[in-house]
C-alpha positions as CSV (number, residue, x, y, z in Angstrom):
1,M,12.7,7.5,-4.2
2,A,13.1,5.7,-1.5
3,E,11.6,2.2,0.9
4,F,12.0,1.9,4.1
5,R,11.2,-0.9,6.3
6,I,9.7,0.3,9.9
7,D,9.2,-2.0,13.1
8,G,8.7,-1.0,16.3
9,D,6.0,1.9,15.0
10,D,2.7,1.0,17.5
11,C,0.1,1.6,15.3
12,P,-3.4,-0.6,15.2
13,L,-2.2,-1.8,11.2
14,A,0.9,-2.7,12.9
15,R,-0.4,-4.6,15.5
16,A,-3.3,-5.9,13.6
17,T,-1.1,-7.4,11.3
18,D,1.2,-8.7,13.9
19,A,-1.1,-10.9,15.4
20,V,-3.0,-11.9,12.0
21,P,-0.5,-13.5,9.4
22,V,-1.2,-11.3,6.4
23,A,-0.3,-8.3,4.5
24,V,-2.1,-5.2,4.1
25,D,-1.9,-2.7,1.7
26,A,-2.5,1.0,2.6
27,N,-3.1,4.2,1.0
28,A,-1.6,7.7,2.9
29,P,-3.2,8.0,5.7
30,Q,-5.3,11.5,6.1
31,L,-4.4,13.1,9.8
32,R,-7.3,15.3,10.4
33,A,-6.9,18.4,12.4
34,D,-8.3,16.9,16.0
35,G,-5.5,14.6,15.3
36,N,-7.5,11.9,14.3
37,V,-6.7,9.4,11.5
38,L,-8.6,8.5,8.3
39,L,-7.1,5.1,7.5
40,H,-7.7,2.9,3.7
41,F,-6.5,-0.1,3.1
42,S,-6.8,-3.3,1.9
43,A,-6.1,-7.2,2.8
44,P,-6.0,-10.9,2.0
45,A,-9.5,-11.8,3.0
46,D,-9.1,-13.3,6.2
47,D,-12.3,-12.6,8.8
48,R,-9.1,-12.7,11.8
49,L,-8.1,-8.6,10.7
50,P,-11.6,-7.5,10.8
51,E,-12.2,-9.1,14.1
52,A,-8.1,-7.4,15.3
53,L,-9.1,-3.8,14.3
54,D,-12.6,-4.3,16.5
55,D,-11.3,-5.2,19.0
56,D,-8.9,-2.3,18.9
57,D,-9.8,0.7,21.1
58,A,-7.5,3.0,19.1
59,I,-10.1,1.9,15.8
60,R,-13.7,3.2,15.2
61,Y,-15.5,3.1,12.5
62,L,-14.3,0.4,11.3
63,H,-16.1,-0.1,7.8
64,V,-15.7,-3.6,5.7
65,T,-16.0,-4.1,2.3
66,R,-16.1,-7.9,1.5
67,G,-14.8,-9.5,-1.8
68,D,-14.3,-13.2,-2.7
69,D,-10.6,-12.5,-2.2
70,T,-10.0,-9.1,-0.8
71,Y,-11.5,-7.1,2.0
72,I,-11.5,-3.5,1.8
73,F,-10.9,-1.5,4.9
74,R,-11.7,2.2,6.1
75,C,-11.9,3.4,9.3
76,L,-10.8,6.0,11.8
77,S,-7.8,6.3,13.9
78,K,-7.0,7.7,17.6
79,H,-3.7,7.0,16.7
80,P,-1.3,8.8,14.6
81,C,1.9,6.6,13.2
82,V,5.1,7.2,12.4
83,V,4.4,8.0,8.8
84,H,3.4,10.8,9.7
85,E,6.4,12.5,11.2
86,L,7.8,11.0,7.9
87,V,5.6,13.7,5.8
88,D,6.6,16.9,8.5
89,A,10.1,15.2,7.7
90,G,9.7,15.7,3.4
91,F,8.5,12.1,2.9
92,L,5.7,12.5,0.0
93,V,4.0,8.6,0.5
94,E,3.9,6.6,-2.7
95,S,2.6,2.8,-1.1
96,M,2.5,1.7,2.8
97,R,2.3,-2.3,3.0
98,Y,2.4,-3.9,6.8
99,D,3.0,-7.4,7.9
100,D,4.7,-8.9,10.8
101,G,4.1,-5.6,12.9
102,G,6.0,-3.7,10.8
103,A,5.4,-1.2,7.2
104,T,7.4,-1.1,4.3
105,M,6.7,2.4,3.4
106,R,8.0,3.4,-0.4
107,G,7.9,7.0,-1.2
108,A,9.9,10.2,-3.2
109,V,12.7,12.6,-1.1
110,V,13.4,15.5,-2.4
111,G,17.6,15.3,-2.0
112,Y,19.6,13.6,0.3
113,D,19.2,16.4,3.0
114,V,16.0,15.5,3.3
115,L,16.5,12.3,3.2
116,R,18.6,12.3,6.1
117,G,16.5,14.1,7.7
118,V,13.4,11.5,6.7
119,M,15.9,9.1,8.8
120,E,16.7,10.9,11.9
121,T,13.0,11.8,12.5
122,A,11.8,8.1,12.1
123,G,14.9,6.4,13.8
124,G,14.5,9.0,17.0
125,T,11.1,7.1,17.9
126,V,10.9,2.9,16.1
127,G,14.0,0.7,14.0
128,I,14.1,1.9,10.6
129,Q,16.0,0.3,8.2
130,L,16.5,2.0,4.7
131,Q,16.3,-0.8,1.7
132,R,16.8,0.7,-1.6
133,V,17.3,4.9,-3.0
134,Y,16.8,5.5,-6.9
135,P,15.8,8.0,-9.2
136,L,12.8,9.2,-10.2
137,R,11.9,7.6,-14.1
138,A,9.2,9.6,-15.5
139,D,6.9,6.8,-15.2
140,E,7.1,6.9,-11.7
141,E,4.2,9.8,-11.9
142,S,2.3,8.5,-14.7
143,P,-1.5,10.6,-14.8
144,I,-3.2,6.9,-15.1
145,G,-1.2,5.5,-12.0
146,R,-2.1,9.1,-10.0
147,A,-5.8,9.1,-11.2
148,W,-6.4,5.2,-10.2
149,D,-3.9,5.5,-7.3
150,L,-2.2,1.9,-9.2
151,T,1.8,1.6,-8.1
152,P,3.9,1.5,-10.9
153,A,4.4,-2.4,-11.0
154,Q,0.3,-2.6,-10.9
155,E,-0.4,-0.2,-13.9
156,A,2.8,-1.8,-16.0
157,A,0.9,-5.5,-15.1
158,L,-2.3,-4.3,-16.2
159,R,-1.4,-2.1,-19.5
160,A,0.7,-5.4,-20.5
161,A,-2.7,-7.3,-19.9
162,V,-4.7,-4.9,-21.6
163,E,-2.8,-4.4,-25.0
164,M,-2.0,-8.1,-25.3
165,G,-5.3,-9.7,-25.4
166,Y,-5.3,-11.0,-22.1
167,F,-9.4,-9.3,-21.3
168,D,-10.7,-9.7,-25.3
169,L,-13.3,-12.4,-25.3
170,P,-12.8,-15.1,-25.9
171,R,-9.3,-15.1,-24.1
172,S,-6.6,-15.7,-26.4
173,I,-3.7,-15.5,-24.2
174,T,-3.2,-16.9,-20.7
175,A,-2.0,-15.4,-17.7
176,R,1.5,-17.4,-18.2
177,D,2.1,-15.0,-21.1
178,V,1.6,-11.8,-19.6
179,A,4.3,-13.4,-16.6
180,D,6.3,-13.6,-19.5
181,E,5.9,-10.5,-21.3
182,L,7.0,-8.7,-17.8
183,G,9.3,-11.4,-16.2
184,I,8.1,-12.4,-13.6
185,S,5.6,-15.0,-12.3
186,K,2.4,-16.0,-12.9
187,S,1.3,-15.8,-9.1
188,A,2.9,-12.0,-9.1
189,F,1.1,-11.0,-12.1
190,L,-2.1,-12.4,-11.1
191,E,-1.6,-10.6,-7.4
192,R,-0.9,-7.2,-9.2
193,L,-3.9,-7.4,-11.6
194,R,-6.1,-8.4,-8.8
195,R,-4.7,-5.7,-6.7
196,A,-5.0,-3.1,-9.9
197,Q,-8.6,-4.0,-10.3
198,Q,-9.3,-3.3,-6.6
199,S,-7.8,0.4,-7.1
200,V,-10.1,0.7,-10.4
201,F,-13.1,-0.5,-9.5
202,G,-13.0,0.7,-5.7
203,A,-12.5,3.7,-7.5
204,L,-15.6,3.6,-9.5
205,F,-18.1,2.1,-7.5
206,A,-16.4,3.7,-3.5
């Protein structure tokens, strides 16, 4: 597994997060045969983000599902991002987060030759920093995570909440109890839990 920080990619999500101080979690973009890209992503509720995207000439057919805390976006982009070049070089995208005009991308590479090729591909067009490389663990390919588009951290938070009775009525434990069990802060647990619920409910009610 490899995690990159990419800056200088002139794609709509990078431009939008440069203009609006929010973090955008994106699924791997789908490149169509005509060169256009299908995007599916989410961000904390902030009306400035859909306005910035709507003003971008590269964005078409922007659809926004508004929740209390989170907005879910689907649209078509006329501007392929550098991630497609990384995929061509052998990068298997697991997660993408845009913020401050750049992106943190996490995914799998098969061997150091492929990793070197991915970095050379990105380095030829944008600024790239390799943040970490680590072995693929057995739990990285969880069937539940794949089925519901959850990151390992989101799945762990959701699983712990269920197993510890966080969703029981009446509730027998607090968010702090689950966070302590996971070894993370209460706010980190609640964010992971909300994003996991968003993925699951979004798939159920799409």
